[in-house]
Structures are given as structure tokens and as C-alpha cells.
N, C-alpha and C positions, 0 to 999 in steps of 0.2 A: 330299946331306947327308953331312958327314964324321962319323966316329966321335966326334970331339970335341964335335960339336954335338948337343944334346938338344932334343927338341920342347918348346916353351913351353906350359905349362898356363895355362888361363884364370885370371885374377886373382880371388881370393876375399877381397879386402880388405873389412874391416868398413866399414859406412857411416860417414860423418862424424858426430862427436858431436852437432852441431847438428841434423842431420836426424833422428837417433834421438830426441832430446828432443822435437822437433816431432811425430813420429809418436806418441810416448807421450802427448802433451798433447791430441791431437785428441779421444779419447773423453771425457776429463775436461771439456773445454770444451763439448762437445755436451750432456753430462748437466747441466752448470751452466745452460746456456741453456734447456734444457727445464724445469728447476726454476723458473727465473725466469719463463718463459712461463706455466707452470701457476699460479704465485702471482698473476701479473697477471690471468689469466683469472678466478681465484677472487675477486679484489678487484672486478672488473667485475660478476660475478654478484651478489656481496653488495650492491654499490651499487645495482644494478638492482632487487634485491628490496626494499631499503629505500625506494627511490623509488616502487615500485609500492604498497607498504604505505601509504606516506604519501598517495599519490594516492587510494587506496581509502578511507582514513580521512577525507580532505577531502571526498570525495563523500558519505560517510555523514553527516558533520556538516552539509554543505550541504542534503542532503535533509531531515534532521531539522529544521533551521532553517526550510526552506521549508514543511514540514508544520505546524510550530508557528505560523508566520505565517498560513497558510491557515485554520487552526482559529480563531486569534484574530480574523482578519478576519471570518469567518463569524459568530462569536459577537457581535462588535461590531455587525455589521449588524442582527442580530436584536434586540440590546439597544436600538439606536437606534429601531427600529420600536416596541418595547415602550414606550419613553419617550414616543413620540408617539401611542400608541394606548391610553391608560389606560382608555378606555370601549369599546374594540372589540377583539375577539380575532382577527378574520379576517385583518387585515394581518400579525399576528404569525405565524399559522399559515402564511400564504403565504411570508413571509420565511424561515421554517424550511425549507420544502421547496425553495425556490430555492437556499438555501445548501447543502442536502443534494446537489442535482444537481451543483453546482460542486465540492464537496469530494471526491466519489468518482467524478467524471467519468461520471455516470449519464446515460442518455437521458431519464429522467423519474423523478419521486419523488412519493410521497403521504404524507400524515399522517393517521393514524387515532387518534381520541381515545376513551379509555375512558369509557363512559357506562352506568353500572349493570352489566348483565350482557353488554353488547355493546360492540363497537368500531365507531364510525361514521366515515366519511370526512369530513374537514373541509377538506382542501386538496390540490391537486396542482400540479406545475410541470414544465416541460420539454416534450418532444415527446409529448404525450398528446392523443388526439382528444376531441371533445365527447361522442361515444358512450361512450367509456371513462369519462369523468368522470361521466356520468349513471349508468352501470352501477355504479360504485363508490359513488355517493351512494345508490343504491337498495338496496344490500346492507347488511345489518347483520351484521357478522362476530362469531363467537363463538370461544372457544378450541377449536381443532381442527386436524387435519392438512391440511385442504382449502385453506388459504390461508397465506401467509407471516405475516400478522398473527396468525392463529390459532395458528400454531406458536410465535411469539414469546410470545404470551400463555400458552401451555401451559408452555413451557420457561423463561420469564423470562430469556432471554439472546438474543444475536444469532443469527440463523439465515440460512443461505444456500441457494439452489437454483442450482447452476452451470448447469444446462440443464433448462428446464421440460419439454421433450419427453421427458426420461428420468425424470421424476418422476410416476408414476401416481397418487399420493395427492393431488396438487394438482388442484382441480376448477374454480377460478374462470376465467371466460372474459373475459380482458382482452387487448387488443392484437391481436386476431385471430390469435392463435398466433404473432405475430411477435416478441413479447418473450420472451427466453430466460433471462437471468440475473437473479436477484432477491437482494436483501439486506435483511433486516429487523432493525432495531435498536430496543430498548426505550427509552422515556423514563420514567425512574423518579424517585421522590422517596422515599428510604429503601427500604422494602420494597413500596411502593405503585406499581403500574404505571399511569401516567397516559395513555400512548399508545404508538404504534409509528410509526416512520418506515420506509417501504419504498422502496428505490432499485432501479431496473430498467435493464437494458440489452438492446438488440436482439441483440447478439452473445453467443453462449454463452461460458461461462468464469467461474470463480470470481472474485469481487472480491479484490483483493490484501489482505494483512494490513494494509498501510498504509491502504487505503480503509476497512477495517473499524474500525481504531483511530481514524481521524479522525472517522468518523461516531459512534462510541461516545463519544468524548471530547466532541464537539460536542453530542450529544443532551441530556445532563443539564445542561450549562452553558448551552446556548442555549434550553432549553425547560422543564425540569421545574418547578422552584420558581416560575419566572416565570409559566408557564401556570397553575399551581395558584393562585397569588396572584390573578391576573386573573380566573380562573373564579370564585373565592370572592367577589371584589369585585363582579363583574357580577351574580352571584346575589343578593348583598345589595342591590344597587341595584334589581334587578327586583322583589324582595320589597317594598322600600321604596316603589317606584312603585305597586305593586298596592295596598298598604295606604292610600295617599293617594287 
């Protein structure tokens, strides 16, 4: 190397202007894309929530309609029997308990009619043995804690026993200790208690609010004034026959 020649230093030229602009644009483009993605995801979430709320509301309306139709159908069945049984109450009682079994998916049900100071069994339907029918017919229930009917008579409202084996106050012997869940609903006309419907299940567990509501709605519509009218009419007919 001659004295006239100097070593060459590495070139430190600035990058081309286009490359610099691209480098500066990259962070801005990534932030923009993230914002767009977040907005799209939020829109999807909101749309999903709206669809879920709509689906839940549709299910609620469907269930309410189904419950109303079930109640109307049960009431119509009883009223049909009443219209055909002007001189006989037993078919009416039997129709009431059959409808009660269907309405709240019970295994069996019974109807107890208020008679003076007692409540006596007048009808049962569903999976119930002849022995249990005979036992119920032989018992005259009074307002007390020892039976579901007695509790309804005491409290003048619907009463549940979710698991009979966990209720030491209940003393009636029905179902050979296989019946576990009980629901009692009053049949009322104004303030007067005309009778009690008792629905039972073999499996333990409380009846749902829907079951209780259906049976409560059905009981007065399907039974109270109609039963009262027929009882009064039959009593009048019996007195008239005796006088003759």
C-alpha cells in the first residue's frame, strides 16, 4: 500500500427513503389490525349474547304456553266430566286426580274432601295399590302435622314434603315407605276449604315451582265451585227423595 492510498472505511450510507418509510409504517399497521380484530371480536360476542338471550326468551315463552295449554286441557277434561255427571260426583273426583297426576308428573294422586271436622278420601289415580286405597279410605284425617292433608288444612296453603324419610312429623303409613315426595294443594271457594289434592312421587325431591303453580291454578278452576255446586245439588236431591 502506497502512502497515497488510504484504507477504505465501511460505508455508512443512510437507508433508502422507501425502506425507512416501510419500517416506520409497520408498527402503525399492526396496531390498526389489532384494533380491527378486537372490534370484530366484540361484535361477534355481542351478536352471540343477543342470540342466546333471544333463545332463552323463546324457551320461556314456549314453556309458559305449554303449561297454560296443559292447565286448560286438564280443566276442560274435568268440566267435560262434570257436564256428563250432573247426578254423580265420583267421576268428577276421579277426573280431578287423573289430571293432577298428568299436570305435575306425579306417580299417584289422591283427593280428600272436607266433611264436617274431617277430611275423607274420595278418589285416587296413578300407581297406587289396592291396600293403599283401602288404608286411605279407612282414615279420617284432621288438621294436624301427621299428614299432608292435615298440614294443608292447618296452613290453608300448598305444602310440600321433599323427602318423607327426613320428616319425623309425618306418621301416615302409605306406599310401604316407597313414596318419598309429597305435594298438597288446597281446593278452596273463597275462604272455605273444600278439599285437598295430594300428589306423590316415589323419587325424593321437591316438586318444581311450575308443578306447584299448575296444580294450584288447576285446583280451584277444576274443582272448587263445581264440586260445591254438585254437592249441594246432590244433597238437595237426596233430601227430596227421602221426603217422598
